[in-house]
PDB file of the backbone (N, CA, C, O) and the ligand in Angstrom, with CONECT records:
HET     ZN  A 101       1
ATOM      1  N   MET A   1       0.847  -1.204   0.000  1.00  0.00           N
ATOM      2  CA  MET A   1       0.000   0.000   0.000  1.00  0.00           C
ATOM      3  C   MET A   1       0.877   1.247   0.000  1.00  0.00           C
ATOM      4  O   MET A   1       1.707   1.435   0.890  1.00  0.00           O
ATOM      5  N   ALA A   2       0.689   2.079  -0.986  1.00  0.00           N
ATOM      6  CA  ALA A   2       1.419   3.344  -1.051  1.00  0.00           C
ATOM      7  C   ALA A   2       0.563   4.429  -0.411  1.00  0.00           C
ATOM      8  O   ALA A   2      -0.658   4.455  -0.561  1.00  0.00           O
ATOM      9  N   LYS A   3       1.231   5.316   0.300  1.00  0.00           N
ATOM     10  CA  LYS A   3       0.515   6.371   1.007  1.00  0.00           C
ATOM     11  C   LYS A   3       1.300   7.664   0.922  1.00  0.00           C
ATOM     12  O   LYS A   3       2.530   7.662   0.967  1.00  0.00           O
ATOM     13  N   PHE A   4       0.584   8.764   0.800  1.00  0.00           N
ATOM     14  CA  PHE A   4       1.245  10.051   0.770  1.00  0.00           C
ATOM     15  C   PHE A   4       0.491  10.989   1.697  1.00  0.00           C
ATOM     16  O   PHE A   4      -0.686  11.280   1.482  1.00  0.00           O
ATOM     17  N   VAL A   5       1.170  11.453   2.717  1.00  0.00           N
ATOM     18  CA  VAL A   5       0.564  12.354   3.693  1.00  0.00           C
ATOM     19  C   VAL A   5       1.171  13.736   3.491  1.00  0.00           C
ATOM     20  O   VAL A   5       2.363  13.943   3.719  1.00  0.00           O
ATOM     21  N   CYS A   6       0.350  14.664   3.070  1.00  0.00           N
ATOM     22  CA  CYS A   6       0.849  15.999   2.744  1.00  0.00           C
ATOM     23  C   CYS A   6       1.573  16.631   3.938  1.00  0.00           C
ATOM     24  O   CYS A   6       2.618  17.262   3.777  1.00  0.00           O
ATOM     25  N   ARG A   7       1.021  16.460   5.103  1.00  0.00           N
ATOM     26  CA  ARG A   7       1.585  17.053   6.316  1.00  0.00           C
ATOM     27  C   ARG A   7       3.036  16.620   6.561  1.00  0.00           C
ATOM     28  O   ARG A   7       3.843  17.379   7.098  1.00  0.00           O
ATOM     29  N   ASP A   8       3.347  15.384   6.156  1.00  0.00           N
ATOM     30  CA  ASP A   8       4.709  14.864   6.333  1.00  0.00           C
ATOM     31  C   ASP A   8       5.743  15.665   5.560  1.00  0.00           C
ATOM     32  O   ASP A   8       6.939  15.582   5.840  1.00  0.00           O
ATOM     33  N   TYR A   9       5.275  16.447   4.580  1.00  0.00           N
ATOM     34  CA  TYR A   9       6.207  17.199   3.751  1.00  0.00           C
ATOM     35  C   TYR A   9       6.195  18.685   4.077  1.00  0.00           C
ATOM     36  O   TYR A   9       6.598  19.525   3.272  1.00  0.00           O
ATOM     37  N   GLY A  10       5.723  18.982   5.279  1.00  0.00           N
ATOM     38  CA  GLY A  10       5.850  20.347   5.780  1.00  0.00           C
ATOM     39  C   GLY A  10       4.666  21.251   5.494  1.00  0.00           C
ATOM     40  O   GLY A  10       4.719  22.449   5.772  1.00  0.00           O
ATOM     41  N   PHE A  11       3.587  20.687   4.937  1.00  0.00           N
ATOM     42  CA  PHE A  11       2.423  21.513   4.648  1.00  0.00           C
ATOM     43  C   PHE A  11       1.416  21.421   5.789  1.00  0.00           C
ATOM     44  O   PHE A  11       1.233  20.362   6.390  1.00  0.00           O
ATOM     45  N   ASP A  12       0.770  22.544   6.078  1.00  0.00           N
ATOM     46  CA  ASP A  12      -0.306  22.551   7.057  1.00  0.00           C
ATOM     47  C   ASP A  12      -1.585  22.158   6.312  1.00  0.00           C
ATOM     48  O   ASP A  12      -2.403  23.007   5.957  1.00  0.00           O
ATOM     49  N   CYS A  13      -1.731  20.872   6.089  1.00  0.00           N
ATOM     50  CA  CYS A  13      -2.721  20.362   5.142  1.00  0.00           C
ATOM     51  C   CYS A  13      -3.099  18.943   5.556  1.00  0.00           C
ATOM     52  O   CYS A  13      -2.233  18.159   5.945  1.00  0.00           O
ATOM     53  N   ASP A  14      -4.370  18.613   5.476  1.00  0.00           N
ATOM     54  CA  ASP A  14      -4.828  17.289   5.914  1.00  0.00           C
ATOM     55  C   ASP A  14      -4.997  16.296   4.769  1.00  0.00           C
ATOM     56  O   ASP A  14      -5.597  15.235   4.939  1.00  0.00           O
ATOM     57  N   PHE A  15      -4.464  16.648   3.608  1.00  0.00           N
ATOM     58  CA  PHE A  15      -4.618  15.759   2.461  1.00  0.00           C
ATOM     59  C   PHE A  15      -3.794  14.480   2.630  1.00  0.00           C
ATOM     60  O   PHE A  15      -2.597  14.520   2.912  1.00  0.00           O
ATOM     61  N   ILE A  16      -4.472  13.350   2.449  1.00  0.00           N
ATOM     62  CA  ILE A  16      -3.796  12.047   2.470  1.00  0.00           C
ATOM     63  C   ILE A  16      -4.307  11.243   1.283  1.00  0.00           C
ATOM     64  O   ILE A  16      -5.512  11.193   1.035  1.00  0.00           O
ATOM     65  N   VAL A  17      -3.405  10.621   0.559  1.00  0.00           N
ATOM     66  CA  VAL A  17      -3.841   9.742  -0.524  1.00  0.00           C
ATOM     67  C   VAL A  17      -3.216   8.367  -0.287  1.00  0.00           C
ATOM     68  O   VAL A  17      -2.033   8.251   0.035  1.00  0.00           O
ATOM     69  N   GLU A  18      -4.036   7.334  -0.453  1.00  0.00           N
ATOM     70  CA  GLU A  18      -3.597   5.978  -0.172  1.00  0.00           C
ATOM     71  C   GLU A  18      -4.204   5.051  -1.221  1.00  0.00           C
ATOM     72  O   GLU A  18      -5.400   5.115  -1.504  1.00  0.00           O
ATOM     73  N   ASP A  19      -3.372   4.197  -1.789  1.00  0.00           N
ATOM     74  CA  ASP A  19      -3.863   3.260  -2.800  1.00  0.00           C
ATOM     75  C   ASP A  19      -2.864   2.125  -2.942  1.00  0.00           C
ATOM     76  O   ASP A  19      -1.685   2.281  -2.624  1.00  0.00           O
ATOM     77  N   GLU A  20      -3.334   0.997  -3.416  1.00  0.00           N
ATOM     78  CA  GLU A  20      -2.416  -0.121  -3.660  1.00  0.00           C
ATOM     79  C   GLU A  20      -1.512   0.173  -4.848  1.00  0.00           C
ATOM     80  O   GLU A  20      -0.425  -0.392  -4.968  1.00  0.00           O
ATOM     81  N   ASP A  21      -1.962   1.046  -5.711  1.00  0.00           N
ATOM     82  CA  ASP A  21      -1.222   1.376  -6.921  1.00  0.00           C
ATOM     83  C   ASP A  21      -0.412   2.668  -6.721  1.00  0.00           C
ATOM     84  O   ASP A  21      -0.970   3.762  -6.640  1.00  0.00           O
ATOM     85  N   ILE A  22       0.900   2.511  -6.645  1.00  0.00           N
ATOM     86  CA  ILE A  22       1.778   3.668  -6.424  1.00  0.00           C
ATOM     87  C   ILE A  22       1.552   4.737  -7.488  1.00  0.00           C
ATOM     88  O   ILE A  22       1.568   5.931  -7.185  1.00  0.00           O
ATOM     89  N   ALA A  23       1.344   4.316  -8.719  1.00  0.00           N
ATOM     90  CA  ALA A  23       1.143   5.277  -9.813  1.00  0.00           C
ATOM     91  C   ALA A  23      -0.062   6.173  -9.545  1.00  0.00           C
ATOM     92  O   ALA A  23      -0.024   7.368  -9.839  1.00  0.00           O
ATOM     93  N   LYS A  24      -1.120   5.608  -8.995  1.00  0.00           N
ATOM     94  CA  LYS A  24      -2.322   6.395  -8.692  1.00  0.00           C
ATOM     95  C   LYS A  24      -2.047   7.401  -7.586  1.00  0.00           C
ATOM     96  O   LYS A  24      -2.514   8.539  -7.634  1.00  0.00           O
ATOM     97  N   VAL A  25      -1.287   6.971  -6.595  1.00  0.00           N
ATOM     98  CA  VAL A  25      -0.932   7.872  -5.494  1.00  0.00           C
ATOM     99  C   VAL A  25      -0.118   9.048  -6.021  1.00  0.00           C
ATOM    100  O   VAL A  25      -0.335  10.196  -5.635  1.00  0.00           O
ATOM    101  N   ILE A  26       0.808   8.743  -6.896  1.00  0.00           N
ATOM    102  CA  ILE A  26       1.659   9.786  -7.462  1.00  0.00           C
ATOM    103  C   ILE A  26       0.840  10.780  -8.280  1.00  0.00           C
ATOM    104  O   ILE A  26       1.024  11.991  -8.154  1.00  0.00           O
ATOM    105  N   VAL A  27      -0.047  10.279  -9.103  1.00  0.00           N
ATOM    106  CA  VAL A  27      -0.891  11.157  -9.921  1.00  0.00           C
ATOM    107  C   VAL A  27      -1.782  12.018  -9.033  1.00  0.00           C
ATOM    108  O   VAL A  27      -1.920  13.219  -9.264  1.00  0.00           O
ATOM    109  N   ALA A  28      -2.385  11.406  -8.020  1.00  0.00           N
ATOM    110  CA  ALA A  28      -3.293  12.138  -7.132  1.00  0.00           C
ATOM    111  C   ALA A  28      -2.542  13.198  -6.342  1.00  0.00           C
ATOM    112  O   ALA A  28      -3.025  14.321  -6.194  1.00  0.00           O
ATOM    113  N   TYR A  29      -1.370  12.854  -5.835  1.00  0.00           N
ATOM    114  CA  TYR A  29      -0.632  13.837  -5.046  1.00  0.00           C
ATOM    115  C   TYR A  29      -0.052  14.939  -5.927  1.00  0.00           C
ATOM    116  O   TYR A  29      -0.014  16.107  -5.538  1.00  0.00           O
ATOM    117  N   SER A  30       0.384  14.562  -7.087  1.00  0.00           N
ATOM    118  CA  SER A  30       0.928  15.542  -8.030  1.00  0.00           C
ATOM    119  C   SER A  30      -0.119  16.615  -8.340  1.00  0.00           C
ATOM    120  O   SER A  30       0.190  17.807  -8.365  1.00  0.00           O
ATOM    121  N   LYS A  31      -1.355  16.183  -8.574  1.00  0.00           N
ATOM    122  CA  LYS A  31      -2.450  17.105  -8.870  1.00  0.00           C
ATOM    123  C   LYS A  31      -2.766  17.973  -7.645  1.00  0.00           C
ATOM    124  O   LYS A  31      -2.936  19.187  -7.757  1.00  0.00           O
ATOM    125  N   HIS A  32      -2.841  17.335  -6.489  1.00  0.00           N
ATOM    126  CA  HIS A  32      -3.126  18.064  -5.252  1.00  0.00           C
ATOM    127  C   HIS A  32      -2.071  19.131  -4.980  1.00  0.00           C
ATOM    128  O   HIS A  32      -2.397  20.275  -4.663  1.00  0.00           O
ATOM    129  N   SER A  33      -0.827  18.750  -5.104  1.00  0.00           N
ATOM    130  CA  SER A  33       0.278  19.660  -4.816  1.00  0.00           C
ATOM    131  C   SER A  33       0.238  20.882  -5.724  1.00  0.00           C
ATOM    132  O   SER A  33       0.460  22.010  -5.285  1.00  0.00           O
ATOM    133  N   LEU A  34      -0.045  20.639  -6.978  1.00  0.00           N
ATOM    134  CA  LEU A  34      -0.091  21.735  -7.935  1.00  0.00           C
ATOM    135  C   LEU A  34      -1.324  22.615  -7.699  1.00  0.00           C
ATOM    136  O   LEU A  34      -1.228  23.843  -7.694  1.00  0.00           O
ATOM    137  N   ASP A  35      -2.478  21.976  -7.503  1.00  0.00           N
ATOM    138  CA  ASP A  35      -3.732  22.727  -7.312  1.00  0.00           C
ATOM    139  C   ASP A  35      -3.755  23.502  -5.996  1.00  0.00           C
ATOM    140  O   ASP A  35      -4.155  24.665  -5.962  1.00  0.00           O
ATOM    141  N   GLU A  36      -3.327  22.854  -4.920  1.00  0.00           N
ATOM    142  CA  GLU A  36      -3.472  23.445  -3.589  1.00  0.00           C
ATOM    143  C   GLU A  36      -2.255  24.243  -3.141  1.00  0.00           C
ATOM    144  O   GLU A  36      -2.386  25.234  -2.423  1.00  0.00           O
ATOM    145  N   HIS A  37      -1.083  23.816  -3.562  1.00  0.00           N
ATOM    146  CA  HIS A  37       0.137  24.437  -3.054  1.00  0.00           C
ATOM    147  C   HIS A  37       0.961  25.127  -4.133  1.00  0.00           C
ATOM    148  O   HIS A  37       1.954  25.793  -3.840  1.00  0.00           O
ATOM    149  N   GLY A  38       0.542  24.962  -5.375  1.00  0.00           N
ATOM    150  CA  GLY A  38       1.253  25.613  -6.468  1.00  0.00           C
ATOM    151  C   GLY A  38       2.646  25.068  -6.696  1.00  0.00           C
ATOM    152  O   GLY A  38       3.505  25.749  -7.256  1.00  0.00           O
ATOM    153  N   ILE A  39       2.871  23.836  -6.262  1.00  0.00           N
ATOM    154  CA  ILE A  39       4.187  23.223  -6.422  1.00  0.00           C
ATOM    155  C   ILE A  39       4.047  22.002  -7.321  1.00  0.00           C
ATOM    156  O   ILE A  39       3.195  21.142  -7.098  1.00  0.00           O
ATOM    157  N   GLU A  40       4.893  21.942  -8.331  1.00  0.00           N
ATOM    158  CA  GLU A  40       4.850  20.810  -9.242  1.00  0.00           C
ATOM    159  C   GLU A  40       6.050  19.909  -8.985  1.00  0.00           C
ATOM    160  O   GLU A  40       7.196  20.296  -9.214  1.00  0.00           O
ATOM    161  N   TYR A  41       5.767  18.698  -8.504  1.00  0.00           N
ATOM    162  CA  TYR A  41       6.830  17.715  -8.297  1.00  0.00           C
ATOM    163  C   TYR A  41       6.892  16.797  -9.510  1.00  0.00           C
ATOM    164  O   TYR A  41       5.874  16.500 -10.135  1.00  0.00           O
ATOM    165  N   SER A  42       8.085  16.362  -9.826  1.00  0.00           N
ATOM    166  CA  SER A  42       8.198  15.381 -10.905  1.00  0.00           C
ATOM    167  C   SER A  42       7.754  14.028 -10.359  1.00  0.00           C
ATOM    168  O   SER A  42       7.796  13.788  -9.153  1.00  0.00           O
ATOM    169  N   LYS A  43       7.329  13.149 -11.261  1.00  0.00           N
ATOM    170  CA  LYS A  43       6.920  11.806 -10.840  1.00  0.00           C
ATOM    171  C   LYS A  43       8.077  11.072 -10.174  1.00  0.00           C
ATOM    172  O   LYS A  43       7.882  10.302  -9.234  1.00  0.00           O
ATOM    173  N   GLU A  44       9.278  11.320 -10.673  1.00  0.00           N
ATOM    174  CA  GLU A  44      10.450  10.662 -10.100  1.00  0.00           C
ATOM    175  C   GLU A  44      10.665  11.092  -8.649  1.00  0.00           C
ATOM    176  O   GLU A  44      10.993  10.273  -7.790  1.00  0.00           O
ATOM    177  N   ALA A  45      10.477  12.387  -8.390  1.00  0.00           N
ATOM    178  CA  ALA A  45      10.658  12.900  -7.026  1.00  0.00           C
ATOM    179  C   ALA A  45       9.618  12.287  -6.092  1.00  0.00           C
ATOM    180  O   ALA A  45       9.945  11.876  -4.979  1.00  0.00           O
ATOM    181  N   LEU A  46       8.376  12.226  -6.543  1.00  0.00           N
ATOM    182  CA  LEU A  46       7.314  11.659  -5.709  1.00  0.00           C
ATOM    183  C   LEU A  46       7.548  10.173  -5.461  1.00  0.00           C
ATOM    184  O   LEU A  46       7.300   9.669  -4.366  1.00  0.00           O
ATOM    185  N   MET A  47       8.021   9.490  -6.477  1.00  0.00           N
ATOM    186  CA  MET A  47       8.345   8.067  -6.325  1.00  0.00           C
ATOM    187  C   MET A  47       9.403   7.883  -5.250  1.00  0.00           C
ATOM    188  O   MET A  47       9.313   6.971  -4.428  1.00  0.00           O
ATOM    189  N   GLN A  48      10.407   8.754  -5.259  1.00  0.00           N
ATOM    190  CA  GLN A  48      11.458   8.682  -4.241  1.00  0.00           C
ATOM    191  C   GLN A  48      10.894   8.929  -2.845  1.00  0.00           C
ATOM    192  O   GLN A  48      11.271   8.246  -1.892  1.00  0.00           O
ATOM    193  N   PHE A  49       9.991   9.904  -2.720  1.00  0.00           N
ATOM    194  CA  PHE A  49       9.370  10.199  -1.417  1.00  0.00           C
ATOM    195  C   PHE A  49       8.673   8.964  -0.875  1.00  0.00           C
ATOM    196  O   PHE A  49       8.818   8.614   0.297  1.00  0.00           O
ATOM    197  N   ILE A  50       7.913   8.309  -1.746  1.00  0.00           N
ATOM    198  CA  ILE A  50       7.125   7.150  -1.324  1.00  0.00           C
ATOM    199  C   ILE A  50       8.039   5.979  -0.969  1.00  0.00           C
ATOM    200  O   ILE A  50       7.847   5.313   0.049  1.00  0.00           O
ATOM    201  N   LEU A  51       9.018   5.742  -1.807  1.00  0.00           N
ATOM    202  CA  LEU A  51       9.918   4.599  -1.575  1.00  0.00           C
ATOM    203  C   LEU A  51      10.733   4.796  -0.299  1.00  0.00           C
ATOM    204  O   LEU A  51      11.001   3.840   0.429  1.00  0.00           O
ATOM    205  N   ARG A  52      11.123   6.033  -0.034  1.00  0.00           N
ATOM    206  CA  ARG A  52      11.920   6.322   1.156  1.00  0.00           C
ATOM    207  C   ARG A  52      11.120   6.056   2.428  1.00  0.00           C
ATOM    208  O   ARG A  52      11.679   5.676   3.457  1.00  0.00           O
ATOM    209  N   LYS A  53       9.810   6.259   2.344  1.00  0.00           N
ATOM    210  CA  LYS A  53       8.937   6.014   3.499  1.00  0.00           C
ATOM    211  C   LYS A  53       8.775   4.535   3.764  1.00  0.00           C
ATOM    212  O   LYS A  53       8.437   4.128   4.875  1.00  0.00           O
ATOM    213  N   GLY A  54       9.017   3.730   2.744  1.00  0.00           N
ATOM    214  CA  GLY A  54       8.805   2.293   2.886  1.00  0.00           C
ATOM    215  C   GLY A  54       7.335   1.968   2.864  1.00  0.00           C
ATOM    216  O   GLY A  54       6.959   0.801   2.972  1.00  0.00           O
TER     217      GLY A  54
HETATM  218 ZN    ZN A 101      -1.639  19.488   0.751  1.00  0.00          ZN2+
END
């Protein structure tokens, strides 16, 4: 299960995305980050964030 917690990355934000499919988590967080925080992460960067969390 891949999970991305926005708060873990320093945002005062309750957004959490969780899915068995890492690709879906990356797409969902990428959209959220850009829409809500105006920050565009590359898919590679997000993949690294998720993998580092284990
Ligand atoms: Zn957020």
